[in-house]
Z-matrix of the N, CA and C atoms (Angstrom, degrees):
N
C 1 1.423
C 2 1.594 1 108.31
N 3 1.284 2 115.33 1 135.49
C 4 1.493 3 119.95 2 175.20
C 5 1.510 4 107.96 3 -93.63
N 6 1.338 5 114.11 4 132.63
C 7 1.513 6 117.72 5 179.59
C 8 1.502 7 108.98 6 -130.10
N 9 1.313 8 111.49 7 149.19
C 10 1.516 9 122.06 8 177.53
C 11 1.546 10 106.43 9 -132.86
N 12 1.304 11 115.66 10 145.32
C 13 1.489 12 119.14 11 177.30
C 14 1.522 13 107.47 12 -126.94
N 15 1.376 14 113.92 13 153.18
C 16 1.404 15 121.54 14 176.52
C 17 1.520 16 108.80 15 -146.57
N 18 1.291 17 118.23 16 143.02
C 19 1.450 18 123.05 17 175.91
C 20 1.508 19 109.33 18 -99.59
N 21 1.298 20 116.58 19 113.49
C 22 1.492 21 122.43 20 -175.34
C 23 1.526 22 110.08 21 -106.40
N 24 1.308 23 118.33 22 136.60
C 25 1.459 24 123.23 23 179.80
C 26 1.589 25 112.65 24 -80.69
N 27 1.277 26 114.47 25 48.98
C 28 1.499 27 119.43 26 175.60
C 29 1.503 28 107.70 27 -141.12
N 30 1.304 29 115.74 28 163.63
C 31 1.489 30 119.76 29 -179.96
C 32 1.509 31 112.49 30 -69.98
N 33 1.306 32 114.59 31 151.39
C 34 1.506 33 119.97 32 177.88
C 35 1.526 34 109.83 33 -58.84
N 36 1.335 35 117.90 34 -33.51
C 37 1.515 36 120.07 35 179.95
C 38 1.553 37 107.28 36 -68.65
N 39 1.332 38 121.16 37 -39.11
C 40 1.435 39 121.37 38 -178.08
C 41 1.581 40 107.60 39 -66.11
N 42 1.329 41 115.78 40 -43.20
C 43 1.464 42 120.94 41 178.75
C 44 1.545 43 109.84 42 -60.18
N 45 1.340 44 116.43 43 -47.78
C 46 1.516 45 121.44 44 178.72
C 47 1.477 46 108.72 45 -56.38
N 48 1.350 47 117.64 46 -50.45
C 49 1.419 48 120.05 47 -171.98
C 50 1.580 49 111.57 48 -63.96
N 51 1.298 50 117.12 49 -39.50
C 52 1.481 51 120.62 50 177.94
C 53 1.523 52 109.10 51 -62.29
N 54 1.371 53 113.19 52 -48.21
C 55 1.469 54 115.43 53 -176.85
C 56 1.534 55 114.45 54 -61.44
N 57 1.320 56 116.86 55 -41.20
C 58 1.484 57 115.56 56 177.44
C 59 1.488 58 117.64 57 -79.89
N 60 1.338 59 116.16 58 -3.55
C 61 1.449 60 120.55 59 177.73
C 62 1.491 61 111.84 60 -82.15
N 63 1.333 62 117.77 61 94.89
C 64 1.489 63 123.40 62 -172.58
C 65 1.530 64 109.34 63 -60.17
N 66 1.326 65 116.49 64 -36.54
C 67 1.441 66 118.13 65 177.83
C 68 1.537 67 118.32 66 -62.37
N 69 1.331 68 114.41 67 -15.85
C 70 1.480 69 122.32 68 178.85
C 71 1.548 70 112.50 69 -96.39
N 72 1.324 71 117.42 70 -12.30
C 73 1.501 72 117.51 71 -171.02
C 74 1.531 73 111.66 72 -58.18
N 75 1.314 74 121.29 73 -40.50
C 76 1.440 75 121.82 74 179.29
C 77 1.435 76 114.57 75 -64.54
N 78 1.297 77 119.31 76 -11.41
C 79 1.464 78 123.26 77 -179.28
C 80 1.510 79 113.01 78 -85.74
N 81 1.403 80 115.67 79 -10.87
C 82 1.453 81 117.97 80 177.82
C 83 1.544 82 114.73 81 -142.06
N 84 1.333 83 117.90 82 -10.03
C 85 1.467 84 116.01 83 176.10
C 86 1.541 85 110.17 84 -88.97
N 87 1.307 86 120.21 85 113.05
C 88 1.465 87 121.48 86 -176.18
C 89 1.509 88 113.86 87 -54.37
N 90 1.287 89 117.03 88 127.91
C 91 1.473 90 121.03 89 175.87
C 92 1.486 91 116.39 90 85.18
N 93 1.265 92 118.88 91 -5.98
C 94 1.485 93 122.57 92 -176.44
C 95 1.501 94 109.73 93 -75.02
N 96 1.311 95 116.80 94 125.42
C 97 1.473 96 121.56 95 178.97
C 98 1.562 97 108.79 96 -93.40
N 99 1.309 98 117.09 97 -40.84
C 100 1.475 99 120.28 98 -177.36
C 101 1.490 100 111.12 99 -157.08
N 102 1.351 101 115.81 100 152.95
C 103 1.478 102 122.01 101 171.24
C 104 1.488 103 107.04 102 -138.42
N 105 1.308 104 115.90 103 131.77
C 106 1.484 105 119.47 104 -177.77
C 107 1.553 106 109.66 105 -129.25
N 108 1.329 107 111.72 106 128.31
C 109 1.480 108 116.95 107 176.43
C 110 1.554 109 110.97 108 -72.82
N 111 1.335 110 113.44 109 124.82
C 112 1.479 111 117.02 110 179.40
C 113 1.511 112 110.03 111 -96.29
N 114 1.368 113 119.75 112 -37.31
C 115 1.438 114 121.85 113 178.78
C 116 1.535 115 107.04 114 -140.86
N 117 1.311 116 114.10 115 153.58
C 118 1.475 117 122.70 116 174.43
C 119 1.555 118 106.36 117 -120.59
N 120 1.381 119 114.30 118 148.46
C 121 1.439 120 120.80 119 170.88
C 122 1.431 121 107.59 120 -138.54
N 123 1.373 122 121.29 121 124.20
C 124 1.440 123 127.05 122 -175.01
C 125 1.501 124 112.66 123 49.07
N 126 1.290 125 116.76 124 40.81
C 127 1.495 126 120.82 125 175.93
C 128 1.464 127 114.94 126 80.58
N 129 1.273 128 120.03 127 2.72
C 130 1.460 129 123.44 128 -179.78
C 131 1.542 130 112.13 129 -117.41
N 132 1.313 131 117.93 130 144.99
C 133 1.476 132 121.12 131 -179.87
C 134 1.518 133 111.63 132 -60.57
N 135 1.342 134 119.40 133 119.05
C 136 1.448 135 120.91 134 -179.32
C 137 1.486 136 113.59 135 -100.68
N 138 1.316 137 114.23 136 -21.13
C 139 1.521 138 121.32 137 178.34
C 140 1.489 139 108.34 138 -147.49
N 141 1.347 140 113.69 139 125.05
C 142 1.526 141 119.89 140 -173.64
C 143 1.551 142 105.94 141 -126.85
N 144 1.279 143 117.22 142 135.10
C 145 1.489 144 121.30 143 173.03
C 146 1.574 145 105.87 144 -103.56
N 147 1.348 146 115.72 145 131.52
C 148 1.378 147 124.69 146 -178.06
C 149 1.506 148 111.04 147 -115.81
N 150 1.362 149 119.16 148 138.52
C 151 1.416 150 124.93 149 173.49
C 152 1.520 151 109.62 150 -124.09
N 153 1.331 152 114.38 151 121.70
C 154 1.452 153 121.15 152 172.94
C 155 1.501 154 108.10 153 -107.00
N 156 1.334 155 117.17 154 -171.47
C 157 1.439 156 119.20 155 -175.92
C 158 1.477 157 114.97 156 -61.13
N 159 1.336 158 122.12 157 -45.19
C 160 1.404 159 123.85 158 -175.41
C 161 1.502 160 116.87 159 -122.87
N 162 1.335 161 117.77 160 10.96
C 163 1.451 162 123.25 161 177.46
C 164 1.548 163 113.33 162 -156.70
N 165 1.249 164 116.98 163 166.87
C 166 1.489 165 121.81 164 175.93
C 167 1.588 166 108.80 165 -141.63
N 168 1.260 167 115.84 166 158.04
C 169 1.444 168 120.11 167 175.89
C 170 1.568 169 109.06 168 -161.40
N 171 1.320 170 114.57 169 166.88
C 172 1.450 171 120.79 170 179.76
C 173 1.586 172 109.31 171 -126.01
N 174 1.309 173 115.72 172 128.68
C 175 1.519 174 118.15 173 176.97
C 176 1.515 175 111.66 174 -114.83
N 177 1.288 176 113.18 175 149.12
C 178 1.456 177 123.02 176 176.39
C 179 1.507 178 108.15 177 -106.98
N 180 1.344 179 116.11 178 132.97
C 181 1.409 180 124.17 179 -174.15
C 182 1.512 181 117.45 180 -114.08
N 183 1.310 182 119.18 181 147.37
C 184 1.467 183 125.11 182 170.65
C 185 1.491 184 108.12 183 -131.27
N 186 1.334 185 115.31 184 153.59
C 187 1.415 186 121.26 185 -169.99
C 188 1.525 187 111.95 186 -134.06
N 189 1.326 188 116.80 187 139.86
C 190 1.438 189 122.96 188 167.48
C 191 1.531 190 105.91 189 -118.57
N 192 1.343 191 117.09 190 96.83
C 193 1.489 192 119.50 191 -176.94
C 194 1.535 193 111.12 192 -64.91
N 195 1.275 194 121.04 193 -36.34
C 196 1.471 195 122.33 194 -177.18
C 197 1.515 196 108.23 195 -65.81
N 198 1.298 197 119.59 196 -47.72
C 199 1.493 198 123.12 197 -176.72
C 200 1.587 199 109.81 198 -82.32
N 201 1.396 200 117.28 199 -6.56
C 202 1.464 201 122.45 200 -172.13
C 203 1.452 202 109.39 201 49.10
N 204 1.335 203 117.28 202 59.48
C 205 1.492 204 125.74 203 176.34
C 206 1.427 205 113.05 204 -126.87
N 207 1.279 206 116.22 205 137.53
C 208 1.520 207 121.25 206 178.40
C 209 1.510 208 107.86 207 -124.58
N 210 1.368 209 117.96 208 135.50
C 211 1.444 210 122.87 209 177.09
C 212 1.528 211 105.76 210 -122.37
N 213 1.370 212 115.65 211 151.44
C 214 1.435 213 120.79 212 176.32
C 215 1.537 214 111.25 213 -149.02
N 216 1.354 215 112.84 214 158.41
C 217 1.502 216 117.31 215 177.21
C 218 1.543 217 102.87 216 -151.40
N 219 1.344 218 113.67 217 154.76
C 220 1.447 219 120.59 218 176.82
C 221 1.513 220 116.43 219 -63.60
N 222 1.281 221 117.86 220 143.02
C 223 1.451 222 122.32 221 170.55
C 224 1.512 223 111.07 222 -113.93
N 225 1.306 224 116.16 223 -52.12
C 226 1.474 225 126.49 224 173.84
C 227 1.465 226 110.12 225 -115.34
N 228 1.263 227 119.12 226 134.79
C 229 1.485 228 119.83 227 175.98
C 230 1.545 229 107.34 228 84.73
N 231 1.318 230 118.59 229 43.84
C 232 1.453 231 122.25 230 -174.34
C 233 1.520 232 112.25 231 -56.73
N 234 1.295 233 120.33 232 -28.71
C 235 1.450 234 123.02 233 -179.37
C 236 1.534 235 109.28 234 -75.56
N 237 1.294 236 119.00 235 -32.51
C 238 1.459 237 122.86 236 -177.08
C 239 1.504 238 110.84 237 -91.52
N 240 1.335 239 118.74 238 -35.76
C 241 1.451 240 119.81 239 -179.30
C 242 1.479 241 112.21 240 -79.79
N 243 1.312 242 117.99 241 162.60
C 244 1.474 243 124.02 242 179.32
C 245 1.481 244 113.08 243 -123.96
N 246 1.352 245 116.34 244 152.67
C 247 1.491 246 121.19 245 172.18
C 248 1.537 247 106.15 246 -93.41
N 249 1.284 248 115.57 247 138.21
C 250 1.489 249 116.08 248 -177.64
C 251 1.531 250 111.74 249 -169.67
N 252 1.326 251 112.82 250 -174.42
C 253 1.422 252 122.16 251 175.93
C 254 1.526 253 112.20 252 -153.34
N 255 1.283 254 114.92 253 161.40
C 256 1.478 255 121.60 254 171.81
C 257 1.553 256 107.67 255 -138.63
N 258 1.340 257 115.89 256 141.76
C 259 1.415 258 118.71 257 177.49
C 260 1.526 259 109.72 258 -136.11
N 261 1.374 260 118.80 259 138.92
C 262 1.404 261 122.54 260 -178.35
C 263 1.506 262 107.13 261 -118.75
N 264 1.373 263 113.14 262 118.80
C 265 1.485 264 119.57 263 -177.88
C 266 1.504 265 112.61 264 -122.07
N 267 1.324 266 115.19 265 123.49
C 268 1.473 267 119.94 266 -177.70
C 269 1.487 268 111.05 267 -65.98
N 270 1.335 269 116.97 268 135.84
C 271 1.435 270 124.38 269 173.72
C 272 1.505 271 109.67 270 -138.28
N 273 1.311 272 116.78 271 98.34
C 274 1.458 273 121.22 272 -171.78
C 275 1.542 274 111.64 273 55.28
N 276 1.306 275 119.85 274 -121.54
C 277 1.407 276 120.96 275 179.02
C 278 1.577 277 111.25 276 -100.59
N 279 1.284 278 115.07 277 21.48
C 280 1.517 279 122.54 278 177.31
C 281 1.501 280 109.69 279 -122.60
N 282 1.337 281 115.36 280 175.38
C 283 1.425 282 122.20 281 174.59
C 284 1.527 283 109.87 282 -131.05
N 285 1.329 284 116.87 283 131.08
C 286 1.452 285 120.77 284 174.77
C 287 1.561 286 104.31 285 -89.98
N 288 1.376 287 111.67 286 117.77
C 289 1.486 288 116.72 287 178.89
C 290 1.506 289 106.65 288 -102.02
N 291 1.306 290 118.83 289 123.24
C 292 1.468 291 124.51 290 176.82
C 293 1.514 292 108.29 291 -115.06
N 294 1.299 293 114.60 292 118.71
C 295 1.463 294 121.69 293 -175.83
C 296 1.540 295 109.62 294 -119.68
N 297 1.290 296 120.66 295 127.39
C 298 1.431 297 123.08 296 -179.45
C 299 1.490 298 112.68 297 -134.36
N 300 1.353 299 114.31 298 141.49
C 301 1.525 300 119.52 299 175.09
C 302 1.522 301 108.72 300 -136.41
N 303 1.331 302 113.75 301 150.19
C 304 1.408 303 120.21 302 169.96
C 305 1.533 304 110.38 303 -71.74
N 306 1.294 305 120.16 304 134.24
C 307 1.525 306 118.12 305 178.01
C 308 1.499 307 108.35 306 -62.44
N 309 1.335 308 115.69 307 136.75
C 310 1.424 309 122.08 308 176.94
C 311 1.494 310 113.00 309 -147.22
N 312 1.255 311 120.57 310 -161.71
C 313 1.456 312 123.22 311 -178.04
C 314 1.444 313 113.50 312 -68.55
N 315 1.340 314 121.93 313 -31.43
C 316 1.405 315 124.27 314 -179.88
C 317 1.530 316 109.71 315 -118.15
N 318 1.324 317 120.36 316 155.41
C 319 1.430 318 124.98 317 178.05
C 320 1.572 319 111.30 318 46.75
N 321 1.269 320 116.37 319 50.48
C 322 1.429 321 119.36 320 -176.36
C 323 1.473 322 116.25 321 -99.63
N 324 1.356 323 120.53 322 -11.21
C 325 1.393 324 119.51 323 -178.87
C 326 1.485 325 111.42 324 -92.43
N 327 1.332 326 116.29 325 155.54
C 328 1.415 327 123.13 326 178.72
C 329 1.613 328 111.04 327 -60.81
N 330 1.384 329 111.07 328 -33.99
C 331 1.442 330 116.26 329 178.65
C 332 1.503 331 112.17 330 -63.45
N 333 1.428 332 118.22 331 -38.87
C 334 1.427 333 120.62 332 -179.88
C 335 1.539 334 110.69 333 -68.41
N 336 1.391 335 115.60 334 -37.75
C 337 1.398 336 121.33 335 -177.22
C 338 1.596 337 107.73 336 -69.64
N 339 1.330 338 116.53 337 -38.04
C 340 1.451 339 120.30 338 176.06
C 341 1.528 340 113.49 339 -62.42
N 342 1.382 341 114.30 340 -43.03
C 343 1.428 342 119.61 341 176.07
C 344 1.499 343 113.92 342 -60.18
N 345 1.340 344 118.98 343 -38.77
C 346 1.423 345 122.46 344 175.22
C 347 1.588 346 112.38 345 -63.79
N 348 1.296 347 117.35 346 -45.71
C 349 1.385 348 123.52 347 -179.45
C 350 1.524 349 108.51 348 -64.04
N 351 1.295 350 118.11 349 -45.04
C 352 1.443 351 123.07 350 179.21
C 353 1.559 352 111.63 351 -59.63
N 354 1.338 353 115.10 352 -40.51
C 355 1.403 354 122.09 353 179.95
C 356 1.568 355 110.56 354 -64.19
N 357 1.368 356 114.85 355 -41.36
C 358 1.421 357 121.28 356 176.26
C 359 1.544 358 110.26 357 -60.90
N 360 1.294 359 116.12 358 -48.50
C 361 1.441 360 124.52 359 -179.94
C 362 1.512 361 111.95 360 -58.78
N 363 1.330 362 120.65 361 -41.97
C 364 1.406 363 122.80 362 174.62
C 365 1.500 364 113.56 363 -65.16
N 366 1.300 365 117.09 364 -40.94
C 367 1.462 366 122.48 365 179.48
C 368 1.503 367 111.65 366 -65.47
N 369 1.343 368 118.32 367 -45.39
C 370 1.418 369 118.73 368 -175.75
C 371 1.537 370 111.95 369 -70.54
N 372 1.257 371 118.71 370 -15.71
C 373 1.478 372 122.95 371 -176.75
C 374 1.545 373 111.23 372 -88.72
N 375 1.342 374 116.92 373 -9.96
C 376 1.459 375 121.48 374 178.56
C 377 1.568 376 111.43 375 -61.21
């Protein structure tokens, strides 16, 4: 699994809230046209369908609220979707964001992963 970390000058709760807000995903995920919640579990998106410019996929999510960790894996569009996780750890008045994905056909380079994390960091700082 490839992982990238970033130190963001926002609280871990603010980072968590932005990440789980499906309505905000297109504001920071490069190339994302739309994200639609298909199912909810305990008030959190359990299955989300994503549409990008030339492909679509559906991911299934699990959450650890205490550890502020989210995990996902593809359900539909296994070649386009990715398995991964994100974790938000408080460090003084900052948050260490650790984002990891399994290498796959799309978004497989560390540079792509870093671009995604940087976009998230910029968005959460607005």
